[in-house]
N, C-alpha and C positions, 0 to 999 in steps of 0.2 A: 286510780291505783295501778301501780306498776305490774304488768302482766308476768305470769310465771316464765313465760318464753323470753320475755326481755331480760329478766332477772338472771336466768341461766346463761344467756347470751353475754351478759355484763360479767358474770362470774368467769366465763372462759376468757374474756379480755384481760381481766385483773390477773387470773392465773398465768397467763402468757407474760404478763408485765412483770409480775413477781417470780422471775425464773428461778431464782435460788430455792426458794420453798417448794415450788412446783417439781422442780428436779428431783428434790430429796423424796417428795411423794411418789414420783415416777420410779425412783430407784427402789424405795421401800416396797412398793406393791410389786414391782418387777421381781424383786427377791423374794417376796413372800410366795408369788406363783411358782417361781422357779424351784425354791425350796420344797414346796408342798408337792409339786409334780415329781421332782426328783427322788423324794422320799415316799410319799404316800402314794404317788402316781406309780412308782416302781412297784409298791406292794401290790396295787389294784391290778397292774399288768401281769405280774406273777400269779396272782389270783385267778385271773382270767385264763391264763395259759394252763395252770394246773387243772382247774376245774374242767376245762376243755378236753385235756388229756384224759382225766378220769372218765368223763363222758364217752370219748372215744373208745375206752376200754369196756364199754358195755354196762355202765352203771343205770342206763335208762332202758335196758333190754328186759322184756317179759315174754317168757315161753310159757304157753298154754298147751299141756299134753293131755290127750284123752286116755284114761287107763281102760275104758270098756269098749272093746270092739263093736258092741251091739249098740252103744249109746254115744256116738261121736257126733259132733256139731256138723251141720250142713255146709256146703261150700260158700254159701253167702254169709258165714260167719266173718269172713275176712271183710267184706264190705261194710258190715255193721261195726267192726273194730276200726277201720279206716275213718268212718265217719265221726269217730269220737273227737271232742274238741282238743283234747290233751294228747292225742296220737299223732305223732309225726308220719309213720307209716307202718304197715302192717302186711305180712305175707304168710301164707298158710301152705301146708304141703299135705298130702294124703298119706294113707298108710304105705309102708315100704314094700316093695315086690322086688324079685331078682330077675335082671335082664341080662342078655349077652349079645355079642355081635352075631347077626344072623348069616353072616358070610364066613364065620370062623367057628367051628363047632368047638375047638378046644379052647377058644378064649375064656378068660375068667368071667365069672357072674359079678355083677355090681348092683347095689341097691338103687332102686328108682322111685321117685315119688312125684306124683301129679302136683302141680303148682297152680295156686289161686291167688289172684290179685296182681297189680302191677309190680314189675322188678323194681325193687328198691335200689337206692345208691350202693349199698354193699354188694350188689350183685352186678358184676361188670361184663358186658357183652364183648367177647373177643373176636368172634367171627359169625357170620350168618345173621339170624334173627331169632326172637323169642318164639317158642312152639305154640301151635294151635293145637286143638284136639287132634289125636292120631299122630302127633309129631313129639320129637324129643330133642333137647339140648343137653350137650355132654360137658361135664367139667373138665377143663384142661388137665387136671390132677389124674382123673381116671381114664382118659382117652387112650394112654398106652395099654392099660389093663384090657381094654376091649378090642385092642389092635386097630384103632382108628388113627389115621395119619392126617386126616382133613375132616372138615365139618360136612361129611357126606357118608352115605351107607344106611343101614337101617339095624335096629335092634328088636329081639324078640324075648318074649317072657320065658324064663326057664321051663315053666309049666305048660308052655305052648298055648296060653289063653291070651295072646295080644301080640302085635307087632306096631313099630313106630318108626317113621323115617327121621333120620337125623338132619336137623336144619341149622345147627350153630353150635358153638362152644362158649363156655362162660368160665369166669373166675369169681369165686366167693371170698369176701374179706370182711373184716370188722366183726360185727355182731352176727353175721351169717357164715362164718369160717366152717361150721360143721357141714354145710351143704357142699362144700368143696369135694367131699368124698362121695356124692351121689350125682345121678343124672335126673333131670328135671323133665317130666312129661306135661304135654299139654293139658290144660283143665279138662276134667271129666265130671260131668254133671251128676253122674250115677255114683261117684264116690262120696266119701266123707273126709273131713278135716282130721288128721292125725295129730299135727303139731302147728301151733300158731306163733309166729314170731311178731311181736309189736314193740315199737320203740316210743316211750313216753317223751313228751315235749321237753320236761325238766326233770331232774331227780326227785324233786319234791312231789311230782304228780304220779310216780310209779305206784304207790300204795292205792290211791283213789282208782287209778285206770285198771289196776288188777282186780278190784272188787267189781268194777263195770264190767269187765270181760266175762267173768263168771256169770253175771245177770243176764248178757245178751248172747250166751253161747247156744241157746236153743238146744238143751239137752234135758232128759227127763230128771237126772239126778245130777246136780252140779257137783256133788262131793267126789264124783269119778273124775273131775277135772283137776290136774295137777298144775298149780301155777308157780312158776319158778322166777325170782328176781335176785338180782345182786345186791342184797341188803347191805352187805358190808361196804361195797362202793358207794352206795347212796349214802350211807352214814359218813363215809370218809369225805364225800363232797361237801356234805353240811358242815363237817367239822373244819375242813380247810377254808370254806367261805366265811365261816365264822370268825376263826382266828385271825386270817389275814385280813378280814374286814376291819376287826378291833384295831389292829396295828395301823391300817391305813387311817382309820378316822382319828385315832391319837396323834399320829404325826402330822396330818392335816390340820387338827385343832392347834397344836403347838406352833406351827408356822403362821396361822392365821392370827393367834393371840399376840405373838411377837410382832408381827406387822401392824397390828392395831395399836399397841402401845407406842411404837415408834412413830407412827403417823400422828397419833394424839399429841405426843410431845412435840413434834415439828410444827404442827399447824397452831398449837398454843402458844409456842415461842413467836411464830410468825405473826399471829393476831396481836400479840402484846407489843410487838415493834410497830405496829401499823395502827394502834389504838387512836391516834389523831385523826387518821383517815375516817375511821368508822365514826368518830365523834363528830366530824364535820357532816357526814351523811345524815347521823340523826337530827343534827341541827338544822339541816336543810329540809327535813320533812320524811326521811326515810323511816319506815316502821321497823319495829323490832323484827317481825317475821320476815320482812324483806332483807334485813341483815344476816338472818339465820341462812336463808337461802343462798345469799352470795357467798357466805363462808363454806357452806356444804357444797355448793357447785364448784368452788375453788379446789376443794379436794377430790370431787368426783371426776373432773376432766383429766387431770394428771393421772389418777387411778386407772381411768380407761386405757391410756397409753401405756402405763405400767403392766397392766393385764396383758395386753396384745404382746409385749415384748417378753414378759415372763412366761407367758403360756407357750410362745413359740420356742424359747430357751428351754423350758422344762420338757417338752415333747422331744427336742432333739437330744437331751440328755438321756431320757428314758429309752429312746430308740437306739441310742449308742451303746447303753449298758445291757438291755435286755433283748434287743432286736424285735421289740413289739411295742405296742402303745397302750396306755390305759384305756378302759372303755370311755366312749364319747360322753355319757351321762356324768361320769366322774371329772373329766375335764371341764365340762360346762360348769359343774357345781363349784369347782376349785375358782373359775373365774369370776362366777357371780358373787361367791362369798367373799373374794378379795376385794370387789368394788364395794360390797356392802360393808365390809369392815372398814375401809377408808371413810365412807360416808358416816359410819357410826363413830369412828374416831375423831371426826370433825364436829360432832354435836357439842362436846364441852366447850371448845373454843368459839363455836358459833353463839352459844348461850352467853358465854363471858362477853363477847363483844356486843351482843344485843341488849344486855341488861346494865352496861355501864352508863353512868350520868354524863351526857354530853357536855353540860355545863363544867363539871370538874375536870374533863379531859381537855378542853379547850381553854380553861383558865389560864391566863398568863401571870406568872407571879409578881 
């Protein structure tokens, strides 16, 4: 019995010998991939860019605020929040106190909060280092108000109950823009958490993470915790993903259907023109299944070449139009579906070639 490997190898040689039909399959498959990526791929790239923009605007941000000064979460609340599977990062700050420049008694007072947790990407260190206990880092936006021209000096509480050495400056952006108006003190184990900022991994995980944060806050009365999320942005992200996803699927389906029809017609015509060749193979002992594999292979090999050319061209078109690229899973799915479409399109022609009577085909009038 002829092995599958030898049949596929033979189909490749036959496909190369029948250049006309193979070139048509290459062209149709390449055009299918190019069209799918240039239309549906562009929609997918736009979807990714829009959703990423919404996410950057804060759709995944969760803010937990304690309304009770006597029942606030402990400092290790941030550690438990960070350990949650669907949380990208978390940062907590303590209750606000007023501080001023120790060397300039007339300097304005600004709010200060103790910081708990590792600095997230939205806190950017400009100079110096992050503070330890007894130290402070100053926002670049409030440094002029404190009369500071460099990351040095010291601050004191306006009530005289503490002093801190300045060890750096920072800038807050993105989800933590509010912290650009305060100075951050080193962690104080004796204090509690006033506000927790947490960013969920996806907009869809915001609701379950919000519920978990209430449960792990370690307060006597969880109803005193205020949990704020950007519900409108979460809903917008879901709507955008759904609408653009439907458009992309419809466009890709249309391109694949057109490619399948053209490939089926081309292969059926090619098999009809070569019916005597298949009749000879049957007369020489080739099985029907072997003929099916030969015909399917003659579609698969040119389709692989067409997919490579069409995918490269489609990605170039999308990059030229949108300046970005569709997601890798989408591109891979289009490529795989294009090959599968070519294989499926070859099945009717393969069955027609396998089911014909070799005696009738080879009979000489």
